[in-house]
N, CA, C and O atoms as a GROMACS GRO file, in nm:
protein
  200
    1UNK      N    1  11.842  19.013   3.065
    1UNK     CA    2  11.872  18.931   3.181
    1UNK      C    3  11.888  19.025   3.301
    1UNK      O    4  11.956  19.126   3.293
    2UNK      N    5  11.824  18.989   3.411
    2UNK     CA    6  11.838  19.078   3.526
    2UNK      C    7  11.971  19.055   3.595
    2UNK      O    8  12.040  18.956   3.573
    3UNK      N    9  12.006  19.150   3.680
    3UNK     CA   10  12.138  19.150   3.742
    3UNK      C   11  12.156  19.032   3.837
    3UNK      O   12  12.266  18.980   3.852
    4UNK      N   13  12.048  18.990   3.903
    4UNK     CA   14  12.058  18.877   3.996
    4UNK      C   15  12.099  18.748   3.924
    4UNK      O   16  12.186  18.676   3.973
    5UNK      N   17  12.039  18.721   3.811
    5UNK     CA   18  12.073  18.601   3.733
    5UNK      C   19  12.214  18.611   3.676
    5UNK      O   20  12.286  18.512   3.669
    6UNK      N   21  12.252  18.731   3.635
    6UNK     CA   22  12.385  18.751   3.580
    6UNK      C   23  12.493  18.725   3.684
    6UNK      O   24  12.592  18.657   3.657
    7UNK      N   25  12.474  18.778   3.804
    7UNK     CA   26  12.570  18.756   3.912
    7UNK      C   27  12.572  18.608   3.952
    7UNK      O   28  12.679  18.553   3.978
    8UNK      N   29  12.455  18.545   3.956
    8UNK     CA   30  12.449  18.403   3.990
    8UNK      C   31  12.528  18.319   3.890
    8UNK      O   32  12.600  18.227   3.929
    9UNK      N   33  12.517  18.350   3.762
    9UNK     CA   34  12.591  18.274   3.660
    9UNK      C   35  12.741  18.293   3.672
    9UNK      O   36  12.818  18.201   3.643
   10UNK      N   37  12.784  18.411   3.714
   10UNK     CA   38  12.928  18.437   3.730
   10UNK      C   39  12.982  18.364   3.852
   10UNK      O   40  13.090  18.306   3.847
   11UNK      N   41  12.907  18.366   3.962
   11UNK     CA   42  12.954  18.308   4.087
   11UNK      C   43  12.940  18.157   4.091
   11UNK      O   44  13.022  18.090   4.154
   12UNK      N   45  12.840  18.102   4.027
   12UNK     CA   46  12.815  17.958   4.036
   12UNK      C   47  12.923  17.878   3.962
   12UNK      O   48  12.997  17.931   3.879
   13UNK      N   49  12.930  17.750   3.997
   13UNK     CA   50  13.027  17.661   3.933
   13UNK      C   51  12.993  17.650   3.785
   13UNK      O   52  12.877  17.631   3.748
   14UNK      N   53  13.095  17.662   3.702
   14UNK     CA   54  13.072  17.664   3.559
   14UNK      C   55  13.139  17.544   3.493
   14UNK      O   56  13.231  17.484   3.550
   15UNK      N   57  13.094  17.511   3.375
   15UNK     CA   58  13.152  17.398   3.301
   15UNK      C   59  13.270  17.439   3.214
   15UNK      O   60  13.321  17.357   3.137
   16UNK      N   61  13.314  17.563   3.224
   16UNK     CA   62  13.432  17.608   3.151
   16UNK      C   63  13.402  17.692   3.029
   16UNK      O   64  13.496  17.734   2.961
   17UNK      N   65  13.277  17.717   3.000
   17UNK     CA   66  13.243  17.795   2.881
   17UNK      C   67  13.226  17.944   2.909
   17UNK      O   68  13.235  18.025   2.817
   18UNK      N   69  13.201  17.980   3.034
   18UNK     CA   70  13.177  18.120   3.068
   18UNK      C   71  13.307  18.185   3.114
   18UNK      O   72  13.358  18.152   3.221
   19UNK      N   73  13.360  18.276   3.035
   19UNK     CA   74  13.489  18.338   3.066
   19UNK      C   75  13.481  18.426   3.190
   19UNK      O   76  13.578  18.435   3.266
   20UNK      N   77  13.367  18.491   3.212
   20UNK     CA   78  13.352  18.574   3.331
   20UNK      C   79  13.358  18.490   3.457
   20UNK      O   80  13.416  18.531   3.558
   21UNK      N   81  13.299  18.373   3.452
   21UNK     CA   82  13.302  18.283   3.566
   21UNK      C   83  13.444  18.232   3.592
   21UNK      O   84  13.485  18.220   3.708
   22UNK      N   85  13.517  18.203   3.488
   22UNK     CA   86  13.656  18.158   3.504
   22UNK      C   87  13.742  18.268   3.563
   22UNK      O   88  13.825  18.241   3.650
   23UNK      N   89  13.724  18.391   3.517
   23UNK     CA   90  13.800  18.504   3.571
   23UNK      C   91  13.767  18.524   3.718
   23UNK      O   92  13.857  18.547   3.799
   24UNK      N   93  13.639  18.515   3.753
   24UNK     CA   94  13.598  18.528   3.892
   24UNK      C   95  13.660  18.420   3.979
   24UNK      O   96  13.709  18.448   4.088
   25UNK      N   97  13.659  18.296   3.931
   25UNK     CA   98  13.717  18.184   4.006
   25UNK      C   99  13.867  18.205   4.030
   25UNK      O  100  13.916  18.182   4.140
   26UNK      N  101  13.938  18.249   3.928
   26UNK     CA  102  14.081  18.274   3.942
   26UNK      C  103  14.106  18.388   4.039
   26UNK      O  104  14.197  18.380   4.122
   27UNK      N  105  14.027  18.494   4.029
   27UNK     CA  106  14.042  18.609   4.118
   27UNK      C  107  14.020  18.570   4.264
   27UNK      O  108  14.098  18.607   4.351
   28UNK      N  109  13.914  18.495   4.290
   28UNK     CA  110  13.884  18.453   4.427
   28UNK      C  111  13.994  18.360   4.479
   28UNK      O  112  14.034  18.370   4.595
   29UNK      N  113  14.042  18.270   4.396
   29UNK     CA  114  14.150  18.179   4.437
   29UNK      C  115  14.277  18.256   4.472
   29UNK      O  116  14.341  18.227   4.572
   30UNK      N  117  14.312  18.352   4.389
   30UNK     CA  118  14.431  18.433   4.418
   30UNK      C  119  14.413  18.515   4.545
   30UNK      O  120  14.507  18.529   4.623
   31UNK      N  121  14.295  18.568   4.565
   31UNK     CA  122  14.268  18.645   4.686
   31UNK      C  123  14.281  18.559   4.811
   31UNK      O  124  14.335  18.604   4.912
   32UNK      N  125  14.233  18.437   4.805
   32UNK     CA  126  14.246  18.345   4.918
   32UNK      C  127  14.392  18.310   4.943
   32UNK      O  128  14.438  18.312   5.057
   33UNK      N  129  14.466  18.280   4.837
   33UNK     CA  130  14.608  18.247   4.852
   33UNK      C  131  14.688  18.363   4.908
   33UNK      O  132  14.775  18.343   4.993
   34UNK      N  133  14.660  18.484   4.863
   34UNK     CA  134  14.730  18.601   4.916
   34UNK      C  135  14.697  18.625   5.062
   34UNK      O  136  14.784  18.665   5.139
   35UNK      N  137  14.575  18.601   5.101
   35UNK     CA  138  14.536  18.616   5.241
   35UNK      C  139  14.607  18.514   5.329
   35UNK      O  140  14.657  18.548   5.437
   36UNK      N  141  14.613  18.391   5.283
   36UNK     CA  142  14.683  18.287   5.359
   36UNK      C  143  14.832  18.320   5.367
   36UNK      O  144  14.893  18.304   5.473
   37UNK      N  145  14.890  18.364   5.258
   37UNK     CA  146  15.032  18.401   5.258
   37UNK      C  147  15.058  18.516   5.355
   37UNK      O  148  15.159  18.514   5.426
   38UNK      N  149  14.971  18.615   5.358
   38UNK     CA  150  14.988  18.727   5.451
   38UNK      C  151  14.982  18.681   5.595
   38UNK      O  152  15.058  18.728   5.679
   39UNK      N  153  14.892  18.590   5.626
   39UNK     CA  154  14.882  18.538   5.763
   39UNK      C  155  15.005  18.458   5.800
   39UNK      O  156  15.056  18.470   5.912
   40UNK      N  157  15.055  18.378   5.708
   40UNK     CA  158  15.176  18.299   5.734
   40UNK      C  159  15.295  18.391   5.756
   40UNK      O  160  15.373  18.370   5.849
   41UNK      N  161  15.308  18.492   5.672
   41UNK     CA  162  15.422  18.584   5.687
   41UNK      C  163  15.413  18.665   5.816
   41UNK      O  164  15.516  18.698   5.874
   42UNK      N  165  15.293  18.699   5.860
   42UNK     CA  166  15.277  18.772   5.985
   42UNK      C  167  15.310  18.686   6.106
   42UNK      O  168  15.337  18.740   6.213
   43UNK      N  169  15.309  18.556   6.091
   43UNK     CA  170  15.336  18.469   6.204
   43UNK      C  171  15.485  18.460   6.237
   43UNK      O  172  15.522  18.412   6.344
   44UNK      N  173  15.570  18.504   6.148
   44UNK     CA  174  15.713  18.504   6.174
   44UNK      C  175  15.751  18.634   6.243
   44UNK      O  176  15.733  18.743   6.188
   45UNK      N  177  15.805  18.623   6.365
   45UNK     CA  178  15.838  18.741   6.444
   45UNK      C  179  15.950  18.823   6.382
   45UNK      O  180  15.945  18.946   6.385
   46UNK      N  181  16.049  18.758   6.324
   46UNK     CA  182  16.162  18.833   6.270
   46UNK      C  183  16.124  18.912   6.145
   46UNK      O  184  16.197  19.004   6.107
   47UNK      N  185  16.014  18.880   6.081
   47UNK     CA  186  15.969  18.956   5.965
   47UNK      C  187  15.888  19.078   6.004
   47UNK      O  188  15.890  19.180   5.935
   48UNK      N  189  15.815  19.069   6.116
   48UNK     CA  190  15.729  19.180   6.156
   48UNK      C  191  15.797  19.274   6.253
   48UNK      O  192  15.754  19.389   6.265
   49UNK      N  193  15.900  19.231   6.323
   49UNK     CA  194  15.969  19.316   6.420
   49UNK      C  195  16.071  19.404   6.349
   49UNK      O  196  16.165  19.354   6.286
   50UNK      N  197  16.050  19.534   6.359
   50UNK     CA  198  16.146  19.628   6.298
   50UNK      C  199  16.182  19.738   6.393
   50UNK      O  200  16.261  19.826   6.359
   0.00000   0.00000   0.00000
């Protein structure tokens, strides 16, 4: 299997049978949540002012 098809299978929406796809989905979701949390925390002046 070439690398393009392999990456496509990992990134595309899966029916729950591909463990690599599930790990990728969880990783991306956590990365998005952490980014949103960082932006929210930066918006509070008393947390960033030292």
